[in-house]
C-alpha positions as CSV (number, residue, x, y, z in Angstrom):
1,D,12.4,45.4,8.0
2,T,8.5,45.3,6.7
3,H,9.2,46.1,3.2
4,S,12.3,43.8,2.2
5,G,11.3,41.0,4.7
6,T,15.2,40.9,5.9
7,V,15.7,40.8,9.8
8,T,18.7,42.5,11.5
9,N,21.2,40.4,13.5
10,E,20.1,42.5,16.7
11,F,16.3,41.7,16.1
12,S,17.1,37.9,15.5
13,I,19.1,37.9,18.8
14,Y,15.9,39.4,20.5
15,L,13.9,36.8,18.7
16,Y,15.8,33.8,19.9
17,G,15.2,34.4,23.3
18,L,11.3,34.5,23.1
19,H,9.0,31.8,23.1
20,N,7.0,31.1,19.7
21,S,3.8,32.9,21.2
22,E,5.9,35.7,22.2
23,I,7.3,36.0,18.7
24,H,3.7,35.9,17.4
25,N,2.3,38.4,19.4
26,F,5.3,40.6,18.6
27,A,4.7,40.2,14.9
28,V,1.0,41.1,15.4
29,A,1.6,44.3,17.0
30,L,4.4,44.8,14.4
31,F,2.3,44.3,11.4
32,N,-1.1,45.7,12.4
33,V,1.0,49.2,12.2
34,T,0.5,49.0,8.6
35,L,-2.8,47.4,8.4
36,E,-5.0,50.2,6.6
37,A,-2.0,51.2,4.8
38,K,-1.6,47.7,2.8
39,L,-5.3,47.2,2.3
40,T,-5.9,50.4,1.0
41,S,-3.0,50.2,-1.5
42,G,-4.3,47.1,-2.8
43,G,-0.7,45.3,-2.0
44,I,-1.7,41.7,-1.4
45,C,1.3,39.8,-0.9
46,P,2.4,36.4,1.2
47,K,3.7,38.6,4.0
48,S,0.6,40.5,4.4
49,F,-1.7,37.3,4.5
50,Y,0.7,36.3,7.5
51,W,-0.1,39.3,9.1
52,I,-3.8,39.6,8.5
53,N,-3.5,35.9,9.8
54,A,-1.8,37.2,12.9
55,G,-4.2,39.9,13.5
56,R,-7.1,37.4,13.4
57,L,-5.6,36.1,16.6
58,A,-4.9,39.7,18.3
59,K,-7.5,41.6,20.0
60,Q,-10.3,43.3,18.1
61,D,-9.3,46.5,19.5
62,D,-5.8,46.2,18.1
63,I,-7.2,46.2,14.3
64,P,-9.1,49.3,13.2
65,Q,-13.0,49.0,12.2
66,K,-12.8,49.3,8.6
67,A,-9.7,47.0,8.3
68,R,-11.9,44.5,10.2
69,F,-14.5,44.6,7.9
70,I,-12.2,44.3,4.8
71,T,-10.0,41.4,6.1
72,G,-13.0,39.3,6.6
73,G,-13.2,39.2,2.6
74,I,-9.5,38.2,2.2
75,S,-8.6,36.0,5.0
76,P,-5.6,33.7,4.6
77,D,-8.2,30.9,5.0
78,H,-9.8,31.9,1.6
79,C,-6.0,31.6,-0.3
80,R,-6.1,28.7,-2.7
81,W,-2.2,28.5,-2.6
82,I,-1.9,28.4,1.1
83,S,-3.8,25.2,1.4
84,R,-2.0,23.9,-1.4
85,F,1.1,24.2,0.3
86,Q,-0.4,22.8,3.6
87,I,-1.5,19.6,1.9
88,Q,1.8,18.5,0.2
89,R,3.2,15.5,1.7
90,G,6.9,16.4,1.3
91,T,9.0,16.3,-1.8
92,S,8.0,12.9,-3.0
93,D,4.5,14.1,-3.5
94,P,4.0,14.4,-7.4
95,H,2.3,17.5,-6.9
96,N,4.7,19.3,-4.8
97,Y,5.3,23.0,-5.6
98,K,9.0,24.1,-5.5
99,S,8.0,27.7,-4.8
100,L,5.2,30.0,-4.5
101,A,5.6,31.2,-7.8
102,D,5.7,27.5,-9.0
103,C,2.5,27.1,-7.3
104,F,1.0,30.1,-9.0
105,R,2.1,29.0,-12.5
106,T,0.9,25.4,-12.0
107,I,-2.8,26.3,-10.7
108,F,-2.8,28.6,-13.5
109,R,-1.7,26.5,-16.1
110,N,-3.8,23.3,-15.1
111,E,-6.8,24.8,-13.8
112,G,-7.2,28.3,-15.0
113,I,-7.9,31.5,-13.2
114,Y,-10.8,30.1,-11.3
115,G,-8.6,27.6,-9.8
116,F,-7.5,30.4,-7.4
117,Y,-11.2,31.0,-6.0
118,K,-11.9,27.2,-5.6
119,G,-14.0,26.9,-2.3
120,I,-14.1,30.8,-1.8
121,L,-18.0,31.0,-0.9
122,P,-17.6,29.3,2.5
123,P,-15.3,31.0,4.4
124,I,-16.7,34.5,2.7
125,L,-20.1,33.5,4.2
126,A,-18.6,32.4,7.5
127,E,-15.7,35.1,7.9
128,T,-17.2,38.5,6.1
129,P,-20.0,39.1,8.6
130,K,-18.5,37.7,11.7
131,R,-15.3,40.1,11.4
132,A,-17.4,42.9,10.6
133,V,-20.2,42.6,13.0
134,K,-19.5,40.2,15.4
135,A,-19.1,42.1,18.7
136,L,-21.8,44.3,18.3
137,S,-24.3,41.7,16.9
138,V,-23.5,39.6,20.0
139,A,-24.4,42.4,22.4
140,G,-27.5,43.2,20.4
141,L,-28.5,39.8,20.2
142,G,-28.2,39.7,24.0
143,S,-30.0,42.8,24.6
144,G,-33.0,41.5,22.5
145,L,-33.0,38.2,24.2
146,T,-32.9,40.0,27.9
147,E,-36.0,42.5,26.5
148,A,-37.9,39.9,25.5
149,L,-37.9,38.0,28.7
150,V,-39.1,41.3,30.2
151,V,-41.9,42.5,27.8
152,N,-43.3,39.0,26.8
153,P,-45.9,38.9,29.6
154,F,-46.9,42.7,28.5
155,E,-47.2,41.4,24.9
156,V,-49.2,38.8,26.1
157,V,-51.9,41.0,27.9
158,K,-51.8,43.3,24.6
159,V,-52.3,41.0,22.2
160,G,-55.4,39.7,24.0
161,L,-56.8,43.1,24.3
162,Q,-56.2,44.1,20.8
163,A,-58.0,40.8,19.7
164,N,-60.9,41.6,21.6
165,R,-63.6,43.0,19.3
166,D,-65.9,44.2,22.1
167,S,-66.6,47.9,22.5
168,F,-64.2,49.8,24.7
169,Q,-66.6,50.3,27.5
170,V,-67.1,46.8,28.0
171,Q,-63.7,45.1,27.5
172,P,-61.8,44.2,30.4
173,S,-58.8,46.6,31.7
174,T,-55.2,46.0,31.5
175,F,-54.8,44.6,34.9
176,A,-58.3,42.5,34.7
177,Q,-57.0,41.0,31.5
178,A,-53.8,39.7,33.3
179,R,-55.5,38.4,36.1
180,N,-58.1,36.4,33.7
181,I,-54.8,35.1,31.9
182,I,-53.3,34.2,35.2
183,N,-56.6,32.6,36.8
184,A,-57.1,30.8,33.6
185,D,-53.5,29.1,32.7
186,G,-51.2,30.3,35.1
187,F,-47.8,32.4,34.6
188,G,-46.2,29.7,32.4
189,L,-45.8,28.8,28.6
190,R,-49.5,28.4,28.3
191,G,-50.3,31.6,30.4
192,L,-48.6,34.9,31.0
193,N,-45.6,33.4,29.0
194,K,-47.4,32.3,26.2
195,G,-45.4,32.7,22.8
196,L,-41.9,33.2,24.6
197,T,-39.8,31.4,22.0
198,S,-41.4,33.9,19.2
199,T,-40.9,36.8,21.2
200,L,-37.0,35.9,21.7
201,G,-36.9,35.1,18.1
202,R,-38.3,38.7,17.3
203,H,-36.3,41.0,19.7
204,G,-32.9,38.9,19.5
205,V,-33.1,39.1,15.5
206,F,-34.1,42.7,15.7
207,N,-31.5,43.9,18.1
208,M,-28.7,42.0,16.5
209,I,-29.4,43.4,13.1
210,Y,-30.3,46.8,14.3
211,F,-27.2,47.7,16.5
212,G,-24.7,45.7,14.6
213,F,-25.8,47.5,11.1
214,Y,-26.2,50.9,12.5
215,F,-22.7,51.2,14.3
216,N,-20.8,49.3,11.7
217,V,-22.3,51.2,8.7
218,K,-22.0,54.7,10.5
219,D,-18.4,54.0,11.2
220,A,-17.9,52.9,7.3
221,I,-19.7,56.1,6.1
222,P,-17.4,59.5,6.6
223,A,-18.9,61.8,9.3
224,S,-19.7,65.3,8.1
225,Q,-18.7,68.5,9.6
226,D,-21.8,70.3,8.8
227,P,-24.5,69.6,11.9
228,T,-27.6,69.0,9.4
229,L,-25.7,66.8,7.1
230,E,-24.5,64.6,10.0
231,F,-27.9,64.5,11.4
232,L,-29.2,63.5,8.2
233,R,-26.5,60.7,7.9
234,K,-27.5,59.3,11.3
235,F,-30.9,59.6,10.7
236,A,-30.6,57.8,7.1
237,I,-28.5,54.7,8.9
238,G,-31.0,54.6,11.7
239,L,-33.9,54.3,9.2
240,A,-32.4,51.7,7.2
241,S,-31.4,49.7,10.5
242,G,-34.9,49.9,11.6
243,T,-36.5,48.8,8.5
244,I,-34.0,45.8,7.5
245,S,-34.4,44.5,11.0
246,S,-38.2,44.7,10.8
247,C,-38.2,42.9,7.2
248,V,-36.2,40.2,8.8
249,N,-37.6,39.6,12.3
250,I,-41.4,39.9,10.9
251,P,-42.0,36.1,10.5
252,F,-41.4,35.7,14.2
253,D,-43.7,38.6,15.0
254,V,-46.4,36.9,13.1
255,A,-45.9,33.6,15.0
256,K,-45.9,35.5,18.2
257,S,-49.1,37.0,17.3
258,R,-50.7,33.9,16.3
259,I,-49.6,32.1,19.6
260,Q,-50.6,34.7,21.9
261,A,-53.9,35.8,20.3
262,P,-57.0,33.5,20.6
263,Q,-57.1,30.5,18.6
264,P,-59.4,29.9,15.6
265,I,-61.5,27.3,17.5
266,P,-62.2,27.9,21.0
267,G,-60.7,25.2,23.2
268,E,-58.5,24.0,20.4
269,I,-55.0,25.0,20.4
270,K,-53.8,25.2,16.7
271,Y,-50.7,27.4,17.0
272,R,-48.3,26.1,19.7
273,T,-44.6,26.9,19.2
274,C,-42.7,29.3,17.0
275,F,-41.6,27.2,14.1
276,Q,-44.5,24.9,14.3
277,T,-46.7,28.1,13.6
278,M,-44.7,29.4,11.0
279,G,-44.7,26.1,9.1
280,L,-48.4,25.9,9.4
281,V,-48.8,29.4,8.1
282,Y,-46.6,28.7,5.1
283,R,-48.5,25.7,4.2
284,E,-52.0,27.4,4.8
285,E,-51.6,30.5,3.8
286,G,-48.5,30.7,1.7
287,Y,-44.8,32.6,2.3
288,L,-46.4,36.2,1.8
289,A,-48.7,35.5,5.0
290,L,-45.3,35.4,7.2
291,Y,-45.3,39.1,6.3
292,K,-48.5,40.3,7.2
293,G,-48.4,43.8,8.6
294,L,-44.7,44.5,7.3
295,I,-45.8,47.9,6.3
296,P,-47.2,49.3,9.4
297,K,-44.0,47.8,11.0
298,I,-41.8,49.5,9.0
299,M,-43.9,52.8,9.5
300,R,-43.4,52.2,13.4
301,L,-40.0,51.0,13.9
302,G,-38.3,52.6,10.5
303,P,-38.7,56.0,11.6
304,G,-38.8,54.9,15.5
305,G,-35.6,53.3,14.9
306,A,-34.0,56.2,13.5
307,V,-35.2,58.6,16.7
308,M,-34.1,56.2,19.2
309,L,-30.6,55.9,17.7
310,L,-30.5,59.7,17.2
311,V,-31.6,60.5,20.6
312,Y,-29.0,57.8,22.1
313,E,-26.1,59.5,20.0
314,Y,-26.7,63.2,21.2
315,V,-27.8,62.6,24.6
316,S,-24.7,60.4,25.3
317,G,-22.7,62.8,23.5
318,W,-24.0,65.7,25.8
319,L,-23.4,64.1,28.9
320,N,-19.7,62.8,28.0
321,K,-19.1,66.4,27.1
322,N,-20.5,68.1,30.2
323,W,-20.3,65.7,32.7
């Protein structure tokens, strides 16, 4: 009985023949049925915490998306009284609690209301983002790193051409620029793959936030039956995704451009690695220099990110419907 906490004789006989892990898995399936109802009603009791803890060990697909996000902030690891019970050394312990109610009363009397929230920040920082966006963020990070490996040689050629101040008629073509880089420095990290670490950081961080933010926020905001409002909802979320991602990853972009562009003093390599370049720019020009080009970047990737996800949503929806 999930309301009274009692167990029928038949249920006891059934559980008696099961291994502990099987009982645990059964409890996961049983309590997950009422996950959103308990969270929505605000009824947080010791049974709820066990059941949320069990849900942490179940498959993520067994738990609704909104519930996964909410439970990240109220995981049992954050509960002061559970830790107090776990560190007791037996009845001889002078701080032994007789019951859950006694634990509550003692903590409140001796430590005040804030005693229930000691040590809450580390688990919130660790658990909430992990539960909310873990799967999509990891997928986004993987896609960004893969993308960076493919596009970095093209970025080296592009930055070299954009840094050339000669007139368009006399500057080398794309293929001539690539050939010059290969002949001078080869295909390695000083040649066609120069600045690879910065490119990995730029694309990995961008895609991780971009996809994780979009799909989690889209699920959290109710969809509209009006096609126009639904279009605007997705566009706004995509715009926010592209904008936030651009603001977070731009230091990697600045470092990449400094490494791949011609060095300030010919023949002398000033900008060598990603984090060395970031530190050098910060020391010489201030932290705002790490955000140079932010406005043009947002103007490109904010609307661009929204359009890309909208095209994906509608094209994939049409294909699923018609194919």
